[in-house]
Backbone as CSV, one residue per row, in Angstrom:
resi,resn,N_x,N_y,N_z,CA_x,CA_y,CA_z,C_x,C_y,C_z
1,MET,28.069,17.301,-53.454,27.695,16.063,-52.703,26.222,15.984,-52.303
2,ILE,25.572,17.229,-51.931,24.258,17.272,-51.428,23.420,17.123,-52.525
3,GLN,23.576,17.856,-53.639,22.927,17.971,-54.900,22.881,16.575,-55.548
4,ASP,23.954,15.895,-55.426,24.101,14.449,-56.000,23.293,13.541,-55.443
5,LEU,23.229,13.578,-54.054,22.567,12.661,-53.150,21.004,12.937,-53.346
6,ARG,20.586,14.256,-53.572,19.288,14.696,-53.755,18.762,14.152,-55.043
7,ALA,19.411,14.222,-56.102,19.212,13.644,-57.392,19.076,12.079,-57.506
8,ALA,19.909,11.560,-56.785,19.800,10.045,-56.662,18.643,9.692,-56.010
9,GLY,18.330,10.379,-54.978,16.893,10.140,-54.194,15.708,10.280,-55.144
10,ARG,15.535,11.339,-56.064,14.682,11.590,-56.885,14.525,10.492,-57.990
11,GLN,15.685,10.014,-58.260,15.780,8.847,-59.138,15.049,7.616,-58.721
12,LEU,15.414,7.254,-57.385,14.928,6.225,-56.562,13.500,6.278,-56.529
13,VAL,12.885,7.559,-56.134,11.545,7.708,-56.074,10.812,7.543,-57.349
14,ARG,11.428,7.692,-58.507,10.814,7.778,-59.820,10.824,6.094,-60.156
15,GLU,11.929,5.423,-59.964,12.090,4.030,-60.254,11.246,3.236,-59.466
16,PHE,11.164,3.518,-58.265,10.135,2.672,-57.315,8.597,2.957,-57.834
17,ARG,8.550,3.957,-58.581,7.144,4.478,-59.147,6.136,4.816,-57.843
18,ALA,6.922,5.600,-57.002,6.248,6.118,-55.786,5.340,7.182,-56.319
19,LEU,5.475,7.960,-57.274,4.714,8.858,-57.732,3.446,8.510,-58.520
20,ASP,3.317,7.210,-58.927,2.471,6.834,-59.529,1.305,6.364,-58.624
21,ASP,0.043,7.098,-58.835,-0.983,6.709,-57.905,-1.674,5.346,-58.162
22,ARG,-1.113,4.616,-59.056,-1.821,3.268,-59.241,-0.893,2.176,-58.088
23,GLY,0.080,2.827,-57.480,0.714,1.963,-56.423,1.698,0.983,-56.894
24,CYS,2.095,0.276,-55.922,3.067,-0.862,-56.164,2.438,-2.168,-56.836
25,VAL,1.273,-2.450,-56.472,0.523,-3.486,-57.013,-0.979,-2.948,-57.166
26,PRO,-1.719,-3.605,-58.242,-3.000,-3.223,-58.592,-4.011,-3.027,-57.395
27,GLY,-4.543,-1.873,-57.183,-5.565,-1.725,-56.172,-4.983,-1.131,-54.902
28,LEU,-3.844,-1.161,-54.699,-3.089,-0.706,-53.462,-2.206,0.536,-53.655
29,SER,-2.405,1.535,-52.878,-1.295,2.788,-52.954,0.032,2.189,-52.209
30,PHE,0.989,3.055,-52.453,2.415,2.753,-51.608,2.224,2.760,-50.286
31,SER,1.484,3.724,-49.769,1.247,3.789,-48.372,0.521,2.513,-47.741
32,GLU,-0.502,2.029,-48.547,-1.240,1.049,-48.098,-0.391,-0.240,-48.213
33,CYS,0.509,-0.349,-49.272,1.384,-1.451,-49.420,2.418,-1.534,-48.007
34,HIS,2.772,-0.317,-47.770,3.705,-0.063,-46.591,2.845,-0.623,-45.212
35,LEU,1.812,-0.152,-44.955,1.147,-0.536,-44.067,0.850,-2.029,-43.724
36,LEU,0.499,-2.548,-44.882,0.397,-4.088,-45.005,1.806,-4.894,-44.433
37,THR,2.617,-4.494,-45.202,4.038,-5.177,-44.995,4.636,-5.004,-43.563
38,GLU,4.386,-3.789,-43.002,4.761,-3.630,-41.491,3.887,-4.261,-40.660
39,LEU,2.514,-4.577,-40.927,1.637,-5.368,-39.968,1.991,-6.907,-40.286
40,GLU,2.542,-7.208,-41.313,3.110,-8.673,-41.444,4.387,-8.810,-40.482
41,LEU,5.112,-7.813,-40.556,6.201,-8.019,-39.601,6.008,-8.131,-38.360
42,ARG,4.994,-7.390,-37.766,4.837,-7.291,-36.324,3.792,-8.076,-36.050
43,GLY,2.846,-8.585,-36.894,1.608,-9.344,-36.316,0.680,-8.531,-35.925
44,LEU,0.786,-7.735,-34.730,-0.240,-7.072,-34.097,0.399,-5.578,-33.923
45,ALA,-0.277,-4.302,-34.220,0.188,-3.067,-34.196,-0.922,-2.240,-34.143
46,THR,-0.825,-1.242,-33.242,-1.718,0.049,-33.133,-1.488,1.071,-34.219
47,PRO,-2.437,1.767,-34.464,-1.971,2.929,-35.457,-0.910,3.745,-34.921
48,SER,-0.945,4.003,-33.713,0.189,4.875,-32.996,1.686,4.259,-33.345
49,GLU,1.757,2.806,-33.229,2.833,1.968,-33.383,3.445,2.022,-34.835
50,LEU,2.404,1.904,-35.678,2.557,2.034,-37.313,2.998,3.467,-37.431
51,GLY,2.404,4.293,-37.011,2.912,5.801,-37.246,4.170,5.951,-37.008
52,GLU,4.736,5.497,-35.816,6.039,5.785,-35.665,6.979,5.041,-36.614
53,VAL,6.604,4.046,-37.075,7.642,3.202,-37.956,7.477,3.822,-39.253
54,MET,6.195,4.050,-39.782,6.040,4.646,-40.983,6.357,6.049,-41.168
55,VAL,6.583,6.824,-39.929,6.801,8.296,-40.102,5.725,9.068,-40.613
56,LEU,4.523,8.672,-40.016,3.213,9.269,-40.363,2.352,9.596,-39.211
57,GLU,1.486,10.602,-39.248,0.745,10.945,-38.059,-0.308,9.761,-37.772
58,LYS,-0.551,9.796,-36.671,-1.735,8.483,-36.137,-2.824,8.786,-36.896
59,SER,-3.541,9.952,-37.158,-4.732,10.145,-38.045,-4.606,9.583,-39.257
60,THR,-3.341,9.874,-39.940,-3.213,9.380,-41.192,-3.419,7.730,-41.419
61,VAL,-2.456,7.323,-40.309,-2.473,5.637,-40.377,-3.811,5.219,-40.004
62,SER,-4.729,5.867,-39.237,-6.065,5.507,-38.961,-6.872,5.532,-40.065
63,ARG,-6.735,6.493,-40.858,-7.527,6.532,-42.179,-6.920,5.538,-43.144
64,LEU,-5.785,5.034,-43.376,-5.406,4.136,-44.143,-5.927,2.812,-43.662
65,ALA,-5.865,2.494,-42.378,-6.410,1.220,-41.785,-7.849,1.102,-41.951
66,LYS,-8.661,2.252,-41.879,-9.993,2.131,-42.024,-10.338,1.689,-43.531
67,ARG,-9.633,2.102,-44.652,-9.745,1.811,-45.896,-9.569,0.283,-45.939
68,LEU,-8.428,-0.141,-45.682,-7.987,-1.533,-45.712,-8.923,-2.493,-44.874
69,ILE,-9.482,-2.188,-43.627,-10.653,-2.803,-43.032,-11.759,-2.965,-43.859
70,GLY,-12.062,-1.994,-44.557,-13.341,-1.898,-45.424,-13.303,-2.882,-46.574
71,ARG,-12.031,-3.051,-47.089,-11.775,-3.837,-48.147,-11.244,-5.223,-47.508
72,GLY,-11.508,-5.599,-46.403,-11.300,-6.962,-45.786,-9.723,-7.356,-45.755
73,LEU,-8.835,-6.514,-45.865,-7.387,-6.863,-45.752,-6.978,-6.723,-44.390
74,VAL,-7.531,-5.998,-43.476,-7.150,-5.777,-42.022,-8.315,-5.902,-41.206
75,GLU,-7.925,-6.223,-39.996,-8.956,-6.308,-38.986,-8.540,-5.986,-37.629
76,ARG,-9.447,-5.765,-36.837,-9.094,-5.240,-35.254,-9.124,-6.441,-34.581
77,ALA,-7.852,-6.657,-33.824,-7.645,-7.593,-32.955,-8.394,-7.326,-31.594
78,PRO,-8.401,-8.436,-30.682,-8.936,-8.192,-29.159,-7.897,-6.994,-28.653
79,ALA,-8.471,-6.272,-27.863,-7.647,-5.338,-27.083,-6.738,-5.878,-26.223
80,ARG,-5.396,-5.221,-26.025,-4.393,-5.689,-25.162,-4.458,-4.834,-23.860
81,GLY,-5.520,-4.902,-23.185,-5.747,-4.333,-21.862,-6.439,-3.099,-22.013
82,ASP,-6.101,-1.926,-22.686,-6.891,-0.859,-23.023,-7.587,-1.093,-24.249
83,ARG,-9.085,-1.126,-24.099,-10.044,-1.308,-25.092,-10.083,-0.131,-26.136
84,ARG,-9.437,0.970,-25.950,-9.376,2.036,-26.752,-8.308,1.859,-27.572
85,ARG,-7.345,0.884,-27.511,-6.194,0.839,-28.319,-6.188,-0.591,-28.848
86,ARG,-7.091,-0.958,-29.641,-7.274,-2.217,-30.190,-6.136,-2.348,-31.268
87,PRO,-5.349,-3.482,-31.364,-4.287,-3.281,-32.455,-4.983,-3.808,-33.561
88,LEU,-4.343,-3.830,-34.579,-4.468,-4.037,-35.902,-3.661,-5.381,-36.372
89,ARG,-4.293,-6.281,-37.191,-3.672,-7.304,-37.805,-4.158,-7.771,-39.136
90,LEU,-3.490,-8.410,-40.029,-3.970,-8.794,-41.355,-4.920,-10.056,-41.282
91,THR,-5.758,-9.770,-42.333,-6.950,-10.902,-42.426,-6.189,-11.991,-43.420
92,ALA,-6.702,-13.066,-43.804,-6.223,-14.012,-44.703,-5.903,-13.576,-46.006
93,GLU,-7.002,-12.601,-46.453,-6.825,-11.847,-47.689,-5.881,-10.905,-47.807
94,GLY,-5.499,-10.227,-46.564,-4.430,-9.260,-46.332,-3.117,-9.984,-46.549
95,ALA,-3.042,-10.966,-46.079,-1.722,-11.725,-46.067,-1.463,-12.173,-47.592
96,SER,-2.442,-12.694,-48.289,-2.357,-12.908,-49.712,-1.925,-11.664,-50.392
97,ARG,-2.329,-10.478,-50.215,-1.846,-9.424,-50.800,-0.490,-9.062,-50.425
98,VAL,-0.139,-9.176,-49.408,1.290,-8.896,-48.998,2.146,-10.079,-49.885
99,ALA,1.804,-11.077,-49.920,2.634,-11.936,-50.739,2.751,-11.376,-52.154
100,ASP,1.604,-10.729,-52.747,1.670,-10.169,-54.012,2.779,-8.965,-53.947
101,ILE,2.626,-8.232,-53.087,3.697,-7.158,-52.893,5.082,-7.709,-52.820
102,HIS,5.450,-8.700,-52.125,6.620,-9.340,-52.008,7.206,-9.748,-53.491
103,ASP,6.191,-10.235,-54.223,6.593,-10.937,-55.283,7.054,-9.778,-56.367
104,VAL,6.185,-8.652,-56.479,6.386,-7.611,-57.365,7.848,-6.911,-56.907
105,ALA,7.785,-6.628,-55.621,9.051,-5.806,-55.074,10.198,-6.544,-55.308
106,GLY,10.256,-7.778,-54.958,11.428,-8.794,-55.027,11.734,-8.967,-56.448
107,ASP,10.888,-9.081,-57.555,11.296,-8.963,-58.847,11.946,-7.801,-59.276
108,GLN,11.500,-6.618,-58.910,12.267,-5.371,-59.256,13.670,-5.436,-58.728
109,VAL,13.880,-5.731,-57.425,15.166,-5.690,-56.809,16.074,-6.756,-57.686
110,ARG,15.528,-7.968,-57.802,16.509,-8.904,-58.568,16.848,-8.696,-59.929
111,GLN,15.901,-7.833,-60.695,16.183,-7.399,-62.026,17.289,-6.249,-61.790
112,ALA,17.260,-5.546,-60.668,18.244,-4.387,-60.671,19.676,-4.916,-60.260
113,LEU,19.682,-6.013,-59.495,20.867,-6.623,-58.812,21.630,-7.321,-60.090
114,SER,20.737,-7.757,-60.997,21.379,-8.610,-62.151,22.375,-7.686,-62.915
115,PHE,22.490,-6.229,-62.778,23.131,-5.383,-63.406,24.500,-4.979,-62.457
116,VAL,24.379,-5.662,-61.262,25.600,-5.142,-60.313,26.262,-6.438,-59.742
117,GLY,27.543,-6.589,-59.955,28.364,-7.512,-59.396,28.149,-7.718,-57.926
118,PRO,28.704,-9.061,-57.506,28.383,-9.507,-56.043,29.214,-8.403,-55.036
119,GLN,30.177,-8.060,-55.441,30.964,-7.014,-54.356,30.423,-5.692,-54.336
120,GLU,29.841,-5.384,-55.539,29.146,-3.933,-55.570,27.868,-4.115,-55.024
121,GLN,27.107,-5.344,-54.772,26.061,-5.318,-54.313,26.106,-5.265,-52.802
122,ALA,27.431,-5.759,-52.383,27.336,-5.580,-50.739,27.858,-4.083,-50.499
123,GLN,28.575,-3.393,-51.377,28.958,-1.971,-50.946,27.583,-1.266,-51.176
124,MET,26.738,-1.562,-52.245,25.510,-0.772,-52.278,24.553,-1.042,-51.177
125,LEU,24.540,-2.156,-50.674,23.703,-2.412,-49.498,23.917,-1.603,-48.359
126,ALA,25.465,-1.675,-48.009,25.875,-0.915,-46.921,25.789,0.584,-47.329
127,GLY,25.859,1.163,-48.249,25.689,2.585,-48.464,24.223,2.983,-48.277
128,VAL,23.335,2.254,-48.796,21.727,2.631,-48.819,21.338,2.428,-47.441
129,GLU,21.782,1.383,-46.469,21.527,1.360,-45.035,21.935,2.511,-44.356
130,ARG,23.367,2.722,-44.462,24.012,3.967,-43.983,23.279,5.358,-44.192
131,TYR,22.946,5.551,-45.260,22.177,6.847,-45.787,20.793,6.814,-45.134
132,ALA,20.100,5.775,-45.074,18.726,5.597,-44.376,18.970,5.861,-43.045
133,LYS,19.875,5.350,-42.479,20.034,5.462,-40.950,20.351,7.064,-40.559
134,ALA,21.123,7.679,-41.431,21.532,9.058,-41.458,20.635,9.771,-41.376
135,LEU,19.521,9.623,-42.551,18.386,10.466,-42.631,17.349,10.292,-41.321
136,ARG,17.206,9.034,-40.871,16.574,9.036,-39.657,17.046,9.680,-38.460
137,TYR,18.505,9.712,-38.418,18.968,10.433,-37.261,18.833,12.136,-37.623
138,ALA,18.919,12.506,-38.691,18.733,13.813,-39.011,17.271,14.247,-38.744
139,ARG,16.115,13.452,-38.945,14.845,13.783,-38.559,14.651,13.639,-37.120
140,LEU,15.392,12.704,-36.170,15.019,12.582,-34.933,15.939,13.698,-34.166
141,SER,16.898,14.163,-34.691,17.683,15.180,-33.943,17.518,16.543,-34.509
142,GLY,16.579,16.877,-35.349,16.537,17.895,-35.735,16.072,19.327,-34.757
143,ASP,15.707,19.027,-33.566,15.445,20.091,-32.589,16.562,20.008,-31.626
144,LEU,17.681,19.242,-31.855,18.827,19.103,-30.761,19.927,19.912,-31.154
145,LYS,20.640,20.457,-30.195,21.754,21.271,-30.536,22.906,20.812,-29.474
146,ILE,24.161,21.010,-29.842,25.243,21.019,-29.092,26.018,22.264,-28.886
147,ARG,26.188,22.531,-27.407,26.821,24.000,-27.347,27.775,23.724,-26.053
148,PRO,28.723,24.827,-25.875,29.599,24.677,-24.602,28.815,24.741,-23.294
149,LEU,29.253,24.160,-22.191,28.741,24.121,-20.900,28.767,25.620,-20.338
150,ARG,27.843,25.961,-19.684,27.612,27.206,-19.288,27.486,27.186,-17.681
151,ALA,27.660,28.248,-16.724,27.754,28.319,-15.377,26.522,27.661,-14.868
152,GLU,25.412,28.376,-15.691,24.158,27.882,-15.126,23.478,26.465,-15.325
153,ASP,24.259,25.808,-16.125,23.994,24.364,-16.447,24.462,23.514,-15.359
154,ASN,25.122,23.814,-14.440,25.749,22.874,-13.418,24.760,21.835,-12.689
155,PRO,23.484,22.579,-12.222,22.488,21.656,-11.489,21.885,20.591,-12.551
156,ALA,21.569,20.938,-13.731,21.132,20.060,-14.670,22.027,18.940,-15.176
157,VAL,23.271,19.409,-15.461,24.378,18.537,-15.628,24.692,17.385,-14.576
158,ALA,24.814,18.067,-13.394,25.008,17.095,-12.178,23.895,15.803,-12.052
159,GLY,22.737,16.538,-12.335,21.383,15.545,-12.335,21.627,14.608,-13.400
160,LEU,22.019,15.014,-14.594,22.108,14.053,-15.667,23.161,13.026,-15.308
161,ILE,24.231,13.402,-14.824,25.183,12.451,-14.619,24.774,11.454,-13.393
162,ARG,24.235,11.832,-12.392,23.909,11.191,-11.258,22.718,10.296,-11.812
163,ASP,21.563,10.725,-12.514,20.502,9.643,-13.015,20.976,8.713,-13.995
164,VAL,21.886,8.952,-14.884,22.321,8.076,-15.963,23.220,6.957,-15.063
165,MET,24.096,7.320,-14.161,25.028,6.188,-13.689,24.141,5.531,-12.734
166,THR,23.178,6.090,-12.127,22.134,5.371,-11.243,21.564,4.222,-11.838
167,GLU,21.119,4.721,-13.114,20.530,3.957,-13.963,21.357,2.535,-14.421
168,PHE,22.534,2.668,-14.463,23.462,1.543,-14.859,24.097,1.031,-13.725
169,GLY,23.529,1.174,-12.444,24.085,0.629,-11.158,25.456,1.191,-10.861
170,ALA,26.107,2.467,-11.510,27.363,2.780,-11.173,27.442,3.698,-10.119
171,VAL,26.990,3.315,-8.752,26.846,4.167,-7.737,27.833,3.656,-6.613
172,GLY,28.429,4.720,-5.982,29.252,4.478,-4.874,30.651,4.835,-5.222
173,SER,31.617,4.557,-4.280,32.986,4.578,-4.425,33.486,3.942,-5.530
174,GLY,34.474,4.539,-6.254,35.134,4.025,-7.450,34.547,4.370,-8.747
175,TYR,33.336,5.120,-8.688,32.726,5.543,-9.847,32.689,6.828,-9.905
176,SER,32.667,7.748,-11.144,32.864,8.961,-11.296,31.504,9.704,-10.926
177,ILE,30.521,9.141,-10.459,29.478,9.656,-9.959,29.881,10.497,-8.401
178,GLU,31.077,9.938,-7.910,31.317,10.621,-6.788,32.380,11.669,-6.884
179,ASP,32.848,11.943,-8.116,33.954,12.880,-8.497,33.489,14.285,-7.981
180,ALA,34.457,15.025,-7.391,33.954,16.254,-6.851,33.434,17.344,-8.028
181,GLU,34.262,17.089,-9.206,33.789,18.016,-10.215,32.261,18.004,-10.631
182,VAL,31.574,16.627,-10.322,30.252,16.723,-10.623,29.362,17.829,-10.067
183,ALA,29.655,18.296,-9.028,28.964,19.547,-8.489,29.218,20.871,-9.260
184,ASP,30.343,20.915,-9.797,30.679,22.211,-10.425,31.413,21.821,-11.694
185,MET,30.568,21.218,-12.615,31.161,20.872,-13.968,31.852,22.224,-14.750
186,PHE,31.049,23.289,-14.529,31.587,24.528,-15.389,32.961,24.850,-14.920
187,GLY,32.947,24.939,-13.515,34.227,25.328,-13.043,35.465,24.386,-13.254
188,SER,35.215,23.173,-13.197,36.219,22.179,-13.428,36.585,22.157,-15.037
189,TYR,35.624,22.448,-15.940,36.055,22.434,-17.347,36.623,23.809,-18.065
190,ARG,36.649,24.679,-17.132,37.209,25.953,-17.430,38.760,25.978,-17.472
191,GLN,39.217,24.931,-16.897,40.675,24.568,-16.722,41.257,24.419,-18.051
192,PRO,42.679,24.724,-18.051,43.510,24.590,-19.466,43.517,22.959,-19.915
193,GLY,43.214,22.744,-21.096,43.273,21.453,-21.635,42.003,20.703,-21.566
194,ALA,40.926,21.288,-21.262,39.665,20.600,-20.828,38.568,21.461,-21.776
195,ALA,37.586,20.735,-21.992,36.311,21.157,-22.708,35.029,20.388,-22.374
196,TYR,34.032,20.819,-22.137,32.614,20.080,-22.073,31.390,20.626,-22.697
197,PHE,30.802,19.841,-23.240,29.615,20.344,-24.205,28.346,19.608,-23.629
198,VAL,27.372,20.265,-23.978,25.963,19.644,-23.658,24.978,19.618,-24.877
199,VAL,24.165,18.541,-24.934,23.217,18.588,-25.998,21.797,18.989,-25.318
200,THR,21.206,19.760,-26.067,19.885,20.585,-25.597,18.915,20.356,-26.651
201,ARG,17.677,20.342,-25.922,16.385,20.664,-26.683,15.596,21.825,-26.244
202,GLY,15.872,22.894,-26.920,15.328,23.972,-26.240,16.077,24.430,-25.040
203,GLU,15.622,24.501,-23.920,16.279,25.094,-22.721,16.685,23.647,-21.933
204,GLU,16.326,22.434,-22.281,16.395,21.319,-21.616,17.727,20.685,-21.958
205,ILE,18.482,20.078,-21.049,19.854,19.570,-21.144,19.521,17.985,-21.242
206,LEU,19.677,17.322,-22.162,19.615,15.786,-22.459,20.849,14.948,-22.353
207,GLY,21.916,15.601,-22.517,23.204,14.825,-22.501,24.396,15.558,-22.646
208,GLY,25.413,15.051,-22.273,26.855,15.913,-22.209,27.770,15.113,-22.325
209,GLY,29.125,15.633,-22.539,30.272,14.833,-22.697,31.412,16.033,-22.863
210,GLY,32.584,15.453,-22.481,33.767,16.337,-22.676,35.101,15.671,-22.802
211,VAL,36.258,16.388,-22.808,37.659,15.900,-22.593,38.441,16.859,-21.635
212,GLY,39.533,15.956,-21.145,40.348,16.924,-20.324,41.510,16.045,-19.757
213,PRO,42.503,16.561,-19.191,43.667,15.891,-19.011,43.599,14.368,-18.260
214,LEU,44.286,13.713,-18.383,44.303,12.201,-17.957,45.190,12.333,-16.752
215,PRO,44.826,12.034,-15.526,45.585,12.337,-14.232,46.687,11.261,-14.439
216,GLU,48.051,11.771,-14.003,49.131,10.779,-14.068,49.353,10.177,-15.280
217,ALA,49.272,10.972,-16.411,49.617,10.282,-17.720,50.317,11.247,-18.380
218,ASP,50.876,10.722,-19.613,51.493,11.780,-20.568,50.630,12.814,-20.770
219,GLU,51.033,13.904,-21.082,50.304,15.151,-21.187,49.687,15.294,-22.629
220,THR,50.189,14.347,-23.405,49.480,14.233,-24.802,48.326,13.368,-24.949
221,THR,48.013,12.761,-23.767,46.887,11.844,-23.622,45.683,12.432,-22.863
222,CYS,44.590,12.840,-23.352,43.379,13.035,-22.713,42.420,12.103,-22.355
223,GLU,41.477,12.338,-21.655,40.295,11.320,-21.301,39.030,11.908,-21.782
224,LEU,38.225,11.137,-22.530,36.952,11.316,-22.835,36.156,11.140,-21.455
225,LYS,35.439,12.200,-20.972,34.888,12.416,-19.631,33.388,12.767,-19.725
226,LYS,32.792,11.783,-18.741,31.311,12.137,-18.420,30.510,12.169,-19.583
227,MET,30.502,11.256,-20.419,29.572,11.254,-21.738,28.350,10.497,-21.478
228,TYR,27.322,11.207,-21.139,26.020,10.347,-20.754,24.837,11.127,-21.425
229,PHE,23.941,10.109,-21.742,22.732,10.715,-22.386,21.405,10.186,-21.711
230,ARG,20.415,11.017,-21.550,19.235,10.726,-21.057,18.458,9.650,-22.026
231,PRO,17.585,8.732,-21.634,17.011,7.704,-22.630,16.473,8.374,-23.718
232,GLU,15.710,9.455,-23.673,14.967,10.021,-24.952,16.065,10.451,-25.909
233,LEU,17.290,10.697,-25.507,18.210,11.107,-26.495,19.072,9.904,-27.297
234,ARG,18.791,8.548,-26.539,19.389,7.630,-27.234,18.766,7.002,-28.500
235,GLY,19.588,7.053,-29.431,19.083,6.297,-30.818,18.813,7.398,-31.743
236,THR,19.216,8.610,-31.221,18.990,9.844,-32.285,20.047,10.128,-33.180
237,GLY,21.361,9.426,-33.024,22.483,9.779,-33.531,23.332,10.772,-32.837
238,MET,22.891,11.510,-31.899,23.673,12.500,-31.066,24.813,12.233,-30.589
239,GLY,24.863,10.770,-30.124,26.129,10.315,-29.822,27.212,10.340,-30.826
240,LEU,26.895,10.086,-32.036,28.115,10.296,-32.918,28.361,11.620,-33.228
241,ARG,27.461,12.496,-33.200,27.757,13.999,-33.251,28.620,14.466,-32.215
242,LEU,28.149,14.109,-30.875,28.834,14.651,-29.747,30.262,14.005,-29.702
243,LEU,30.450,12.582,-29.940,31.729,12.198,-29.703,32.688,12.789,-30.694
244,ARG,32.060,13.135,-31.981,32.895,13.649,-33.171,33.337,15.034,-32.617
245,HIS,32.481,15.752,-32.143,32.867,16.971,-31.530,33.879,16.979,-30.325
246,CYS,33.766,15.948,-29.598,34.599,15.947,-28.425,36.109,15.684,-29.012
247,LEU,36.162,14.701,-29.925,37.470,14.355,-30.404,38.126,15.558,-31.409
248,HIS,37.369,16.245,-31.983,37.764,17.312,-32.848,38.534,18.484,-31.721
249,SER,37.609,18.450,-30.445,38.046,19.598,-29.521,39.546,19.097,-29.073
250,ALA,39.717,17.618,-28.822,40.775,17.109,-28.254,41.987,17.429,-29.147
251,ARG,41.843,17.369,-30.412,42.880,17.384,-31.428,43.385,19.089,-31.226
252,LEU,42.347,20.022,-31.313,42.520,21.449,-31.187,43.191,21.686,-29.893
253,LEU,43.077,20.983,-28.881,43.790,21.115,-27.621,45.330,20.613,-27.521
254,GLY,45.443,19.873,-28.650,46.797,19.500,-28.873,46.930,18.003,-28.238
255,TYR,46.183,17.178,-28.089,46.103,15.788,-27.426,46.548,14.860,-28.722
256,ARG,47.171,13.854,-28.541,47.464,12.754,-29.533,46.778,11.555,-29.321
257,ASP,46.351,11.285,-28.156,45.607,10.061,-27.889,44.341,10.447,-26.907
258,CYS,43.295,9.776,-26.951,42.069,9.825,-26.181,41.825,8.538,-25.565
259,TYR,41.688,8.579,-24.188,41.591,7.535,-23.288,40.151,7.400,-22.897
260,LEU,39.569,6.437,-22.629,38.236,6.331,-21.639,38.030,5.130,-20.976
261,GLU,37.338,5.132,-19.899,36.917,3.971,-19.047,35.378,3.906,-19.160
262,THR,34.934,2.711,-19.029,33.347,2.462,-19.185,32.988,1.181,-18.331
263,LEU,31.934,0.742,-18.825,31.538,-0.488,-18.092,30.980,-1.588,-18.963
264,ASP,30.967,-2.862,-18.580,30.410,-3.925,-19.382,28.970,-3.704,-19.867
265,ALA,28.232,-3.086,-18.740,26.679,-3.037,-19.068,26.379,-1.935,-20.036
266,MET,27.442,-0.864,-20.297,27.148,0.219,-21.355,27.389,-0.388,-22.756
267,HIS,26.595,-1.417,-23.380,26.924,-2.001,-24.657,26.818,-0.949,-25.732
268,ALA,25.853,-0.128,-25.692,25.549,0.724,-26.867,26.789,1.683,-26.948
269,ALA,27.294,2.051,-25.772,28.341,3.284,-25.926,29.543,2.574,-26.181
270,ARG,30.019,1.207,-25.701,31.160,0.607,-26.322,31.061,0.463,-27.978
271,ARG,29.683,0.150,-28.424,29.827,-0.062,-29.762,30.025,1.225,-30.576
272,LEU,29.655,2.454,-29.878,29.865,3.663,-30.551,31.356,3.931,-30.384
273,TYR,32.173,3.824,-29.415,33.571,3.927,-29.254,34.267,3.019,-30.317
274,ARG,33.895,2.000,-30.390,34.524,1.070,-31.460,34.335,1.632,-33.002
275,LYS,33.220,2.016,-33.066,33.031,2.689,-34.381,34.015,3.894,-34.871
276,PHE,34.336,4.646,-33.754,35.232,5.712,-33.918,36.849,5.443,-33.803
277,GLY,36.981,3.971,-33.683,38.255,3.662,-33.674,39.147,3.379,-32.300
278,PHE,38.217,3.520,-31.252,38.756,3.250,-29.831,39.033,1.646,-29.923
279,GLU,40.065,1.336,-29.288,40.479,-0.013,-29.181,40.595,-0.380,-27.644
280,ASP,40.200,-1.681,-27.402,40.370,-2.291,-25.906,41.687,-2.389,-25.404
281,LEU,41.948,-1.864,-24.034,43.082,-2.092,-23.387,42.864,-3.255,-22.397
282,ASP,44.114,-3.768,-21.873,43.967,-4.819,-20.959,43.739,-4.322,-19.520
283,GLY,44.175,-3.018,-19.400,43.865,-2.480,-18.027,43.744,-0.955,-18.177
284,PRO,43.768,-0.202,-16.929,43.579,1.206,-16.813,44.853,1.925,-17.313
285,ARG,44.659,3.114,-17.739,45.925,4.053,-17.752,45.696,5.371,-16.762
286,GLY,46.756,5.917,-16.539,46.660,7.049,-15.453,46.094,6.635,-14.296
287,ASN,45.430,7.890,-13.591,44.800,7.436,-12.188,43.656,8.381,-12.118
288,THR,42.434,7.829,-12.631,41.191,8.440,-12.680,40.680,8.284,-11.102
289,GLY,40.928,7.175,-10.461,40.211,6.906,-9.249,38.971,6.117,-9.398
290,HIS,38.611,5.618,-10.733,37.401,5.075,-10.965,37.647,3.623,-11.107
291,PHE,38.107,3.017,-9.880,38.447,1.470,-9.775,37.415,0.576,-10.139
292,LYS,36.255,1.095,-10.096,35.042,0.011,-10.326,34.733,-0.108,-11.915
293,CYS,35.419,0.778,-12.805,35.256,0.506,-14.177,35.971,-0.673,-14.583
294,ASN,35.425,-1.400,-15.645,35.956,-2.599,-15.906,36.295,-2.763,-17.506
295,ARG,36.192,-1.700,-18.244,36.562,-1.595,-19.545,37.287,-0.204,-19.987
296,TRP,38.260,-0.509,-20.682,39.510,0.766,-20.910,39.517,0.729,-22.455
297,MET,39.596,1.865,-22.779,39.902,1.936,-24.511,40.640,3.118,-24.749
298,LEU,41.275,3.034,-25.936,42.268,4.264,-26.486,42.129,4.278,-27.798
299,LYS,42.140,5.785,-28.373,42.079,6.192,-29.751,43.317,6.966,-29.965
300,ARG,44.002,6.613,-31.166,45.082,7.485,-31.479,44.331,8.732,-32.303
301,LEU,44.640,9.854,-31.936,44.007,10.992,-32.610,44.674,11.614,-33.675
């Protein structure tokens, strides 16, 4: 699979003529075309903002922009507060060249799609989008690790739980922030039928999640417990990896169902759970004591 995907990627690069110094349209390199089209999408953008989107260093984007400014395709707009961070925008000539880029690229895609049926087109789009997202996640999470909770992690994990729950307004009686286990997560998850994991960057703990018995429920049902991420970890794909890790652990521990409780406000988390097959319930299961939670979900393992 890995070698096949790499081979397909190389073929895409060749077919897009990305190796050709002549670029996508006469007089513009592929990097320049990319910068111009991103500027069209955003209207205004600084080199730093473009660098994040294009996955390029700010200095590289600045050099590209300087060339395009010199050719009258891009200009610096009035500063947005900080005069040192003047954004870039297209000139009228730049907008005209972007139209040329769209014409060339659009024709290429249309010709390719003429060899693919409508159903295959939808499948192809879904596959390309999924692979592109996976590559992005791999880049963003390259220095992140998942490991079991350690005793020395207790203060950092307690801080993580309290900070994230406070961020979402889940403070006070009826929320898991008040659970006694928050002060000693390691001790609590050393018990039979439980496991907890943390996501780290170096020595810093940025996220965590685990599974454990669901109080006053069938012993074959576990609860997905205290899965929280700091803001800098969100959007890196680590939610997918950690949830998959937790569910695998639940199966190894002998559970057949996994239950969770969450909040309306945690939209991204609920999307993630549904992606993994969790289904909404009409009300709570077991007795977690979290009576302020207003969303309940269950997955068959």
